[in-house]
N, C-alpha and C positions, 0 to 999 in steps of 0.2 A: 552707967545707970543700970539699976537693977530692973529686971523684967524685960529687957530688950535683947533679942538673940544676937549673938556676935556675928559679924561678917555680913550682916544684911545691909543692903544699900538703901539710899533714900528714894529709890525708884517708886513711881506711883504704883498703887495696888492694881493687881490684874495684869501688870506688865512684867515680863520676865527681864531681869536685869541683864544688861549686855556683858559679854565676857570682857575681862580686863584688856584694855588696848584695842577694843573694837567698838565701832559706832553702831548704834541701833539701825536695823535695816530699814532704809527708805523713809525714816521719820526725822532725820536730823534737820534742825532749822539752821538758817545761815548763821555762822559764827558759833554754833553750839554743837556738841556731840554728846551722846550718852556714853559715859565712861571716858577713859583717856586713850586717845589713839597712840599707837606705838610710834616712837620717834623714828623718822626716816622711812616709814612704811605707808603705802597707799593702797586702798582697796581698789581692785581692778574695775575700771569703767565707772567709778564713783568719785566725784570730787570730795575733797575733805571739807571740813567745816568752813571757817572764815578764810578769806584770801590771805596768803602770806604764811599760813600755818602748814601748808602741805610742802614740806621740805623734800619729800621723796619725789614730788611731781617734776621738779627740775631735773633730777637724775634720770627719771624715765624719759623725759623729753629729750635730754642729751643723748641717751641711748638710741632713741628712735631717730634722731637727727643724724647720728653717726652711721646709721644703716640705710641710708638712701633717702631720708626725709619723708618716708611714706607714713601715713598715720597707721597706728597699730590697730589690729582687728579688735572690736569691742564686743565681746560676747554678752548675752543677756545676763543681767545681774542675778547672782545666786548668793543666798545667805550661806555663811559658813566661814571657816577660818580663812584669813587673807594670806596671800602669798607675797613674798618680798618683791618689791617693784623691780629691782635690778634683774632678778631671775626671770620675772615675767616678761620683761622687755626683750631679753635674749631669746626666750622661747617663741615670742611672737614675731621676732624678726625673720625666723626661718620661713621661707615660702611654703605654703600648704599646697601640695600637689594632689589633686583628686583624680583617681583613675577613671578615665572616660568609660561610659557603658559600652561593652563590646558590640560593634556593629555587625549584624549578620552578613556573612560573606557567602556569595554563591559559588558553587562548584563551577569548574570550567565548562562553558557551554550551557549553563543553566541561568535563567533570569529570575529575579525575585519580583518582577513586575508582570502585569498582564501583557501577553505577547500576541501579536497579530501576524498571520502568515498568509501569503497569497498563493493559491493553488497553481502550480506550474503545469505546462502541457504534459509532462511525463506522468502526472498523477491524475489526469482527467479520467473520470469514470470509476476510480477505485473506491473501496469502502473507507470510511473515516478511521476505523481502527487500524487498517492497513497503512494509512498515511502516517499514523503515529509510529508504527513499527519501522517505517522507512526513515523518518526524519527526527523523531524523538523516542529512540528505543528505550531510554531510561524510564519512560512513563508507561507503566504496565496497564493491562486491560482493565483491572479492577479500579485503578485511579481514573481512567477515562470514563468508565461506567458511572463512577460516583460524581464526577464533574457533570456528566450528562443529566443524572437524576436531580442534581441541585441547581441546574440551569446555568452553570458557569461556562459550559462548553457551547459555543454558538458558531453558526455559519451565516455570514451576512446578516448578523443581528438576531437570527432566529435560533431557537433551541435545536440542538442536534443530538442524534443518537449514534452509538458506535457503528451501527450497520448502515447508516445513511451513505449514499453515493455522493461524491463530490465532483465538481466540474471545474474546468480551467477558468481562472479569474476570480473564483469565489474567495472570500476572506474568512479565515478560521481564527476565532478568538480562543486563546488558550490561557487558562488561569495561571497564576504564579506557581512555580515549581514548589513542591512540598519539601521542607528540610528533612534531611536524613539524620537518623540518630547518631551514627558514627561514620561520618564521611571518610572514606579511605582513598588512598591514591589509586586512581583507576589505571589499569595496565594499558599500555599503548596498543593501538589497533593492530591486530595481527595481519601480517602480510598474507596475501592470497597464496595458498599452497595447492598445487595441482598434483593430486594423488593418482597419477596415471603413469604408466610406463611409456617409454618412447614408442614402442610398438603400438600401444593403444591410441596414442595421439596421432600417429601416422595413419592408423586404421580409420579413425573417425574423420580425419581431414581428407582422406581419399573419397569419402562419400559426398563431399561438397560439390554441388553442381551450379550454385549461384550464391554470390555474397556481395552485399553492399553495406552502407552505413547503418541500415535499419533491419535488414533481413538476411537470413541464411536459408537456403534450401538444400537438403541432403537427399540422396537416393538411398533410402533404407533397404538393406538386404533382407530377404525372407529369413525367418528364424530368429531375428533380433527384436526383442520386445521394445516398445516405446518407453514404458516406465517399469519400475521394479514391482515385485509382489511376492507371493508365496512361492518359494523355490525358484525365484527368478533373480539371479545375481548379475547377469549381463544384460544391460539395456541401454537405450540411447541417453536417457537422463543421466546415467553414470558417466558417460563419455563427453558430456557437454563442456567440461572444463578444458577439453582439448580444442574447443572451437572459440576460445576467447579472442585470439588474435590480438588486435590492438585496442580492444574495448576495455571498459572498466570492470565489467562483470561478465559472467557466463551467460550465454543465450538462454532464452526461455521457450518452453514448449507452448505452442499455440493450439494444436490439435493432435490427434494420435492416429496411428495405424495399428491394426491387429498384428500380432507377432508374426504370423505366416504371410501377411500381406507385404509386398514390396512397393517401392516407389517414392514419389515426392513427399517430403515432410517439411513443413514450414517452421522456422524458428525465428523468434524476435530477439533483436540485439539490444533493446532498451525497453524500459517500462512503458514509455509512450507508444512504441511500436506494438508491444504486446496488447495494450488496451485497444489500439486501432484494429489489429487483426482479429481479436476476439469479437469486437463489435461487427466486423465484416462477416464472420462466420455465423454469428447469432442472427444477423439481419438477412442472411442468405444472398449477400452480394458477392461473396467469394464463390468461385466455381471450381469444382474438382471433376476430373474425367478419369475413369478407371477402364482398364481393359481386362476382360475375363474370357476364359475358354470354358464353355459349358457343354454339358451332355445334351445331345439332341439339338433340334433347331426350333426356335419359337415360331408359332404359326403367324404371328404378327411381327413384321420386320422392324417396325418403329412403334413402340408402345410405351404406356405409362402403367406402373404397378403401384396401386394404392391399397395397402393392407396395414392396419394398425398392429403394432408390435408391443409385447410385454415380456417380462421375465418368466421363464417357464418354471412352474412350481417344482420343488424337489431337486433343483440343480444348483442351489446356492447362488443364484444370479449369474451362473456361468454360461447359461444358454437362453436364447430368446425364442419366442414362437409367435405365431399370428393369433391375436386375441381381438375378435370383433367387438366384444362387450367392454373390456376394460383397457385395451391397448392404446398406446399413444399413436397419433397419426404419423404415417411414414409414406413417402412418395419417392419412387425411383423411375427415372427415364432410361430406356434402353434402346439401342439401335444395333441391328445385325450388320456387322462389317462384311463377313464372308462366312461361307458354310463349307463343310467337308461332307458332302452328301447329306445323309440323315444321322451321321454318327456324332458330329460335334459342330459347334458354331463359335466363331470369334465375335464377341459383342462388345459394344461400348456402353458404359454405365455412367449416369450422372445422378448422384443422390441429391434430392431437393430438401431432404431432412437429414439429421445426423444421429439416428438411433444406433445403438450397439448392434453390430453384425447385420446391419440393415440389408446390404447387398446380398449377402450370403443367404439370409432367411427368405428374402423376396424371390430370388431365383429358384431356390429349392421349393418354394410354395407354388410356383407355376409349373413345376415339373422339369426344370432344367438346372439342376445343381451345378455348382462350379466344379470343374475337374480337380480332384485331390482334396475336396472339402468333405472328409468323412464325418465331421461333426454334425453337419446338417443334411448331407446327401447319402450317408451310409455307404454300403458297399457298391451302390450303383453310381457313385461319383468318380469311379476310376476307369480309365481306358486301358486296354491291353496293348501289347506291343512295346514300342520304344517310348511311349509317352510317360513322362515323369509322374510319380505319385505325389509330388509336392503340390501345394495349392497354387492354382493359376489365377491369381487376382493381383493386379498391379496398378498402383496410382500413377497413371501416365502423365497427367498434366495438372497443374494448379495455377489459377489465375485470380489475383486479388489486388485491390487498389493499394498503392504504396502510400505510406504516411506522408512522404514529402512530395507527392504528386506522381502521376503516371501509374504504371501497373507493374506488379511482379507476375510474369508469365513464363513458366518454366516447364519443360518436359523432361521426364526421367526415362533413361534407357531400360529395356527389359532385362531381367535377370537371365542367367544362362539357361536354366531349365525351361523357362517360358519361351524364350526365343527358339530353342531347339524343338520344342513341341510344335510351334507354329510352322517351322520349316518342315518337320516330318509330315505334317498334315497338308503341306502344299499351299499355305496361305501367303499372300503377297503383303509384306510389311508396309509398302508404300500406300496401301489403301486404308491404313488404320487411323490416321489423324484427320478426322472429319471436322468441319467448322461447327462451332456452337451456333445456336439459333440466332443470337444477336450479331454473329459475324457473317451471316449469309447476306449477300447483297441482293436486296429485294427490289432494287430500282428496275423499272420496266426495260426490257431489251427492245431492239428494233422489231423483232417478230411479235412481241407482246403488243407493241403500239399498232402494228398492222392488224392484228387480231381484234384489238379494241375498236379500231376504225371500221372494220367490216361489221362488227356487231352493232355499232352505233348507226351505221348507214341502214342496216337491215331494220332496226327499230324505227328509224325515221320513215322509211317506206311503209312500214306497217301502220304507223300512226296516220299517215296521209291517206292510205287506202281506207282506213276506218272513217275518216272525215268525209270522203266522197260518198261512202255508203250512207252515212247519216243524212247528208244533204239530199240524196236521191230518194230516201224514204220519206223525207219531209214534204216533198213536192207531191 
């Protein structure tokens, strides 16, 4: 017929004719299809027109049945060219394996959950940031500070700061560990290496005068510094590796002695013992007794020196002086043990405070500098003759409560130069160890009781005499 374009289908206007062999998407009525479906082919997930016309359906079902009888996955219907049913069935039969989302794995020793830690006795009294250094060294100070600012770090439920002191039994809440960008294999913990020669180990072990599970006391020789510093390479702190013995770590310094001072020096063998001893020194329950040889003889045989001390300007903090205006309180008890005429005296000293160079400054301030202490006594601090020019100050005794009960009470022998000087001056060493005030037996003796009875009887007679006089005056 003229006027009709060739190849046009009889599809309604406004509707795009279906491609040959394909049904119109989603609009096919039962028993009808727009266009002619291709023989033996089935649109995926879409039934063909009338029942019995889908010849490819039987083949697809047979393929599915032969592969376990599981129903094939039906994807959402999409318009487009249809695929052959046989090929589709084979493709669908292969199981679809989906890669599981990678689960974050924690490094060894690191938890991805909120952690709770109970403060142990060894950590009692230390700062919170020091606790992290001991038990979670991978958590840096910046991370701890950030956790504190954001309120994630807590002690017993309350917000905590890095500088807070912790106590035994408290619960520390630690946030989950932060993932690292490139976790690498961490090297194994290095074995403890003692960088001391056999002679140095023998040298420091010969100083030991007391050792138990929690404490070591050494008799420090004069001339050996307690800690290192400028131009100081040999010191006790360097030699502590030689005092490990059967412990897990090196002992810790609890207090210090001046380089030229000899005598008892206490060391703690555990963190718990170090905290206990430090508390004893700060609370003044630990007692230290020093012996000194001084120039001249103090006028008062048993006295107390109370002079505030401060760093002397212009000395770089290396020297102290008495400063009544801005100095810190300092108290020293002294007792004269024996005297060598008016030339020198052997005295016992008990510091009640722990200021730098306290004993040396106090004795120089009252006009009796320690023999050999040129720093504070000048040229007047030396004796002529056979008396050594070394400083004569010795930590004779230390007494402190033990962490496990009881007391550590140790005496250190005098160095050779000090003992020789006392002998040259004719002093009797047996007179040196006087009891402390709390060791003096103050219970009344038989003579004290008799004296008290006489005083009481005298007072009774006096009272009765007064009563008779008052009655006579009333008559």
